[in-house]
C-alpha positions in Angstrom: 72.1 59.6 155.3 74.9 61.8 156.6 77.3 60.4 154.0 74.7 61.1 151.2 74.2 64.7 152.5 78.0 65.3 152.5 78.3 63.8 149.0 75.5 66.0 147.8 77.0 69.0 149.4 80.3 68.2 147.8 78.7 67.8 144.4 76.8 71.1 144.9 80.0 72.9 145.9 81.7 71.5 142.7 78.8 72.6 140.6 78.8 76.0 142.2 82.5 76.4 141.8 82.3 75.3 138.1 79.4 77.8 137.5 81.4 80.6 139.2 84.5 79.8 137.1 82.5 79.8 133.9 80.9 83.1 134.8 84.3 84.6 135.5 85.7 83.2 132.2 82.7 84.5 130.3 83.2 88.0 131.9 86.9 88.1 130.8 87.6 90.1 127.7 90.3 89.9 125.1 92.1 93.2 125.5 93.3 95.0 122.3 95.9 97.8 122.8 95.6 100.7 120.4 98.9 102.5 120.2 98.4 105.4 117.7 99.1 109.1 117.9 96.0 111.1 118.6 97.9 114.4 118.9 101.0 115.9 117.4 102.3 115.8 113.8 101.2 112.2 113.1 97.7 112.4 114.4 96.4 113.3 110.9 97.4 109.8 109.8 97.0 107.7 112.9 93.7 108.9 114.3 91.9 107.1 111.4 93.7 103.9 112.3 92.5 104.2 115.9 88.9 104.7 114.6 89.3 101.7 112.3 90.3 99.4 115.2 87.5 100.6 117.3 85.0 100.0 114.5 86.3 96.5 113.9 86.2 95.7 117.7 82.6 96.9 117.8 81.6 94.9 114.7 83.3 91.7 116.1 81.5 92.1 119.4 78.2 92.4 117.6 78.9 89.0 116.1 79.5 87.5 119.6 83.2 88.4 120.1 86.0 86.0 119.6 86.4 82.5 121.1 83.3 83.2 123.2 84.8 86.4 124.7 84.2 90.0 124.0 86.9 92.3 122.7 87.9 95.3 124.7 89.9 98.2 123.1 92.4 100.0 125.4 93.4 103.3 123.7 96.4 105.4 124.6 98.0 108.4 123.0 101.8 108.4 122.4 101.4 111.9 121.0 103.8 111.6 118.1 106.6 111.3 120.7 108.9 108.3 119.9 110.2 107.6 123.5 106.6 107.9 124.7 105.6 105.1 122.3 107.9 102.8 124.2 106.4 103.9 127.6 102.9 103.5 126.4 103.6 100.0 125.0 105.0 99.0 128.3 102.0 100.4 130.1 99.6 98.5 127.8 101.4 95.2 128.4 102.3 95.5 132.1 99.5 97.6 133.6 96.5 97.0 131.2 97.5 93.4 130.5 96.5 93.6 126.8 96.7 90.5 124.7 97.8 92.3 121.5 98.8 95.7 120.4 97.8 97.4 117.1 99.9 100.5 116.6 102.7 102.7 115.4 102.9 104.3 112.0 106.4 105.6 111.5 109.3 103.2 111.6 111.0 105.2 114.3 108.0 104.6 116.6 108.0 100.9 115.7 111.7 100.7 116.5 111.0 102.4 119.9 108.3 99.9 120.7 110.1 96.8 119.4 112.5 96.2 122.4 109.6 96.5 124.8 107.4 94.0 122.9 110.3 91.6 122.7 111.2 91.9 126.3 107.7 91.3 127.5 106.8 88.8 124.8 104.0 90.9 123.5 102.5 90.9 120.0 102.4 94.0 117.8 100.5 94.4 114.5 102.2 97.1 112.5 99.8 98.5 109.9 101.7 100.3 107.2 104.5 99.9 104.6 108.0 100.0 106.0 111.6 99.9 104.8 112.2 96.2 105.4 115.6 95.1 106.9 113.9 94.1 110.2 112.2 90.9 111.4 110.8 89.9 114.8 108.8 87.0 116.1 106.8 89.5 118.1 105.7 91.7 115.1 103.3 91.1 112.2 104.5 93.5 109.5 101.3 93.9 107.5 102.6 96.5 105.0 104.7 96.3 101.9 108.5 96.6 101.8 110.3 98.7 99.0 110.6 95.7 96.7 106.8 95.2 96.9 105.7 98.9 96.5 108.3 101.6 95.9 110.3 99.7 93.2 107.3 98.5 91.3 106.0 102.1 91.3 109.3 103.4 89.9 109.3 100.7 87.3 105.9 101.8 86.2 106.9 105.5 86.0 109.9 104.5 83.9 107.6 102.7 81.4 106.0 104.4 78.4 102.6 103.7 80.0 103.7 105.3 83.2 105.1 108.4 81.6 108.7 107.4 80.8 110.3 109.5 83.6 114.0 110.2 83.2 114.7 112.4 86.2 113.7 111.6 89.8 112.9 113.7 92.9 113.1 111.8 96.2 111.4 113.8 98.9 111.1 112.4 102.4 110.7 113.2 106.1 114.0 112.9 107.9 113.9 109.5 109.6 114.7 105.8 108.9 111.9 104.8 106.5 112.3 107.6 103.9 116.1 107.5 104.1 116.4 103.7 103.8 113.7 103.5 101.1 115.4 106.2 99.0 118.8 104.5 99.4 117.2 101.4 97.9 115.5 103.4 95.2 118.7 105.3 94.3 120.6 102.0 93.9 117.8 100.6 91.8 117.7 103.8 89.6 121.5 103.6 89.1 121.2 100.0 88.1 118.9 101.1 85.3 121.4 103.7 84.1 120.1 106.8 85.8 122.9 109.2 86.6 123.3 110.9 90.0 122.8 114.2 88.3 119.3 113.1 87.4 118.3 112.3 91.0 117.4 115.0 93.5 117.1 114.0 97.1 115.8 116.1 100.0 114.7 115.6 103.6 112.7 117.7 106.0 111.8 117.4 109.7 108.4 116.1 110.9 105.8 118.9 110.8 107.7 120.9 108.2 105.4 123.7 106.8 107.4 126.0 104.6 107.6 124.3 101.2 108.0 127.2 98.9 111.8 127.0 98.4 111.8 123.2 98.1 109.0 123.1 95.6 110.7 125.8 93.6 113.8 123.7 93.5 111.8 120.7 92.3 110.3 122.9 89.6 113.7 124.1 88.5 115.1 120.5 88.5 112.2 119.4 86.3 112.8 122.2 83.8 115.8 120.5 82.3 113.7 119.1 79.5 113.4 115.5 80.8 110.2 114.1 82.2 110.5 114.1 86.0 108.8 112.0 88.7 108.4 112.9 92.3 108.5 110.1 94.8 107.3 111.3 98.2 107.9 109.6 101.5 106.8 112.7 103.4 104.8 111.7 106.6 102.2 113.3 108.8 100.7 116.7 108.6 103.6 118.1 106.5 101.7 116.6 103.5 99.0 119.3 103.7 101.2 122.4 103.1 103.4 120.4 100.7 100.4 119.5 98.5 99.1 123.1 98.7 102.5 124.5 97.6 102.5 122.1 94.6 99.2 123.6 93.6 100.4 127.1 94.2 103.3 126.6 91.8 101.1 124.8 89.3 103.0 121.5 89.5 100.7 118.6 88.5 100.8 115.1 87.1 
């Protein structure tokens, strides 16, 4: 009788332990780090990506989550500050123990995060086009490289259907993605017989707001009698005053 009681008690303890373990496992969430600027010059672009991730997390949880577990978004604000991106990535991985990070927009922010993600063996989903020339086992590059986006766009603009452009204006924000992409585009244009004198290239800092002189220069460059195309790799809130100035000076497609 005593042995039977002990055996039953042991079995009960095992069942209780299993039930407790299952309850703990069911309560665990899959943590998704959201590393996008919610303030500063890039907030105009990145806030919508944060909202998209939160929407997708909510929709997936309504379907029962993933692998029997709920998703939990952990949102931080790197504030358009490139070193802060690295700090926040480390915080997400070490302190918040996220399973994956969705984040960065600019290549300079991605390059700030990359050493941290590789050091801590994290996983980053990078959401936009980039300049290529980088590969990491810790990063999913979900956007197009220049050979998949910028060069096909230029080919189209060169065609009769696309307007048969003969002169080219390469405008970009002054960091790695625009400079590398435009270096690739310049080489491509020259391979097609475009002269250096038919290429205008200009870079401005993040958050640039005074576009009057630059747009005037574009207008003057385009007045040489050849059809001119503008390729913009301008990032963040600088696009707002840039677009307004194009309208002010009656430049249109």
